[in-house]
C-alpha positions, 0 to 999 in steps of 0.5 A: 076900277081901282080897288080903293076909291082914289078920290078920297085921300088918307091921313096917317096920324102918329103922335109917338116920336119913334123914328123906327116905327115901320108900321107908319111906312107900311100904311103909307106904302099900302095906301099909296100903291093903291093910288090914294093921296097920303098925308102923314101927320107925324114927326118924320124929320129924322125918320125914313118915312119921309123918304117914301115916294108915296108920301104926298105931303108931311105935316107937323104933329100935334105937340102932345097927345091931348084931344084938343091938340090933336083936333086942332092939328087935324083941322089945320090939315083938313083945311089944306086938303080941302076934302074929306079924308080917311084917318088912319091913327098908328099908335094908341095915343092918336087912336084914343084922341081921334075916337074922343074927338070924333064928333069934332072931326066928322065933317073933315074925316071918315072914322069908324062909328066907335064909342068915344071911350071904347078905344081908351078902355081897351088900350088901358091895361087896367081895364082890359082884364074886366073886358076879358072877364066879360067876354070869357077870354083868358087873361093873366091874374092881375093885382092893382096895389093901393100902397107900396106895402101892398105892392110888395105883398102882391109880388109875394102872392104872384111869385117872382118874377112878376110882371109890373106895367103902367095902365096907360103907357102913352102917359109916361113922361119922356126921359124919366127912366120909366118903362111901360113893362118891367119884370120885377124880381124883388119886393123892394122893386115893387115898392119903389115902382109904386112910389113913382105912380104919380110920375107915371100918370096911371096906375101900377099893375102887377101880374102873373108872368107867363114865360115865353117859349117856342110856339107861344107868342101869337097875334091877330090883326083884323078889321071889324066893319060897320056890321061888326064882321071881322074882315081882312087880317088873320092870325100870325105867329111871332117867330122871333122878337126884339128884344128876344122873348119880350118885344115886338115882332122881328119875324112873323108868319101868317099861320092858321089858328081857329082858336084865335079867330074865335076869341077875336070875334067873341071879343068884338061881338061883346064890345061892339068894336069897330075899326082896325085891331091888333091883339097879342096872345100868349099860349100857356105852356101848361094849359095850352090856352091863349091869354090876351095880352094887349088890345091895340085899337089901331094897326100893329106895325107888322100888319102888312104881313096880312095882305091877302090874295085879293090885295086887301090888308087891314088898312085898305079894308078900313078905306074900303069900308069907310068909303062905302066899298065892299071888303072882298072875301079874304084869300089867306096866304098862309106861310107868308112872312114879315121881316123887320131887317134891322132886328132880324137881318139874317131872316131877311136874306134866307129863302121864302118860298111862301112869300115875304115882305120886308118892313123897310126895303121895297123895290118900288120904294127904295129910299126909306130902306137906305135911310133906315140903314144909316139911321140904324147904324148911328143908333147902334153906335150910340147905344154901344158907346153908352154901354161901354161908358157905363161898363167902364164907370162901373169898373172904375167904382169897383176899383175905388171901392176895393181900394177904400176897404170892406166898409165901403162895400158893405152895401153889397154884403149878405144883408143887401138886396142886390136884385132890387135896383132903382125901381125900374129895371133896364135889363128886365122885360116880360110878356105884355100882359094887361090889367083890370079896373080896381074895385078899391084904392085911391084913384090915380090922375090920368090926364088925356090919355139891330140885329138880334145877336147884339148882346149890348142891346138886349139879353135873352130870358125866360122865367115862370109865371106866378099862380092865377085865379078865376074871374071875380076872384077876390084879392088880398086887402088893398088890392083889386084882382081879376083873372080869367084863366090859370097860369103856371106857378113858380118863383124863378126867372132870368133876365130879359129886356124891358120893352119901351113904349116905343118898341112895343108900339111897333109891336107887335 
């Protein structure tokens, strides 16, 4: 008997338009190799995913992430399939939309029994700190300012650099220059970010910065079955990231870590969560405690790292559980590696005695890997061209200013704030550390819900975190605050690249 019930097809859903989302390809291959008919509802026209031999049919994605639009498209796809299918959301926006419209999809799709608001609650970075406080899970100190002046005061309290992020990054407008997570280096930058709150569509969070370091970035992938037991998956250590110190997992290794499993099981039990989950943790270099940075209610892009000795990963566990089949007991394969070739090409070439899976290349499905190479080459060339043009324009501006004399350059004199920037910092980034529900302040509308050595794509960084407090700590007037654990104090840091929502979506 096959491992999965091959009579039940699967629909892989992704609203995010990132063509380099290798997690979508991983889900297609995982289910397709098990004999399941796989439909993809995503923007695959320019993506290597559509070249996979395991895609039965690709369907046009919804025009936006609104629950009504997602439900309408999924109902059209269900009509074409003609029988119930397992739905596999691959980004936060699609997971939230599917959960909110679960009742309307129940006749056509198999979904975990998850309360409609829970996926949105854990994905919302302004809610996650309250979730952590309830479950006694460490989380960085978080402040939510209710004015531009308060934002400046909050970064003074946290210490610079501090982390700024938008609570619902899936609502950020495309092409607006706003990034989901930014490392703030000045009070002016914090004020300017706050003034873009309405444009961002969700609240601005300011958080203590936990610096990256060796053996500090971890993740846990799992599947909470209908009984609430955490099955499949396991803990992994981020060996390298893209961008360095701040981004998605370029190389990950399955590494035993009982503390992460205990924290995950405690959180799942407290929430009553059901379904696939992807958690990001950062270990504090001073206390040694693991702080939860993100809770993603869907598979992480590197979930294929955790295919165990029984051939089960979290996506297959989802299909098994929803079709009434038992999920086999886990047979961990500690030491197994996962490598994203376009971000860590040298790691893809070295020996892997404990086993390895590549994100794009596979002997039984070669075309997506070749397509990725061409697409990535064009992407790198375009980014290089943009950087060279920007450098040339900056040099020309300096020459013109020098020719005009001292008056034209007074804005960069001693009284200026050269670190302030424009409110977003395209050369900055940080650990993705989440937020907390504010107890005061005005509400913000929240509708709906390369090779690592290329210096022109990112710059390395490090820093020190600001102080943090304890659960229930009251913040200064004008800011809400919740913290679950302590960090290290400091006021210095260096540049790291900001992580766009597309890059973080692959994540982890």
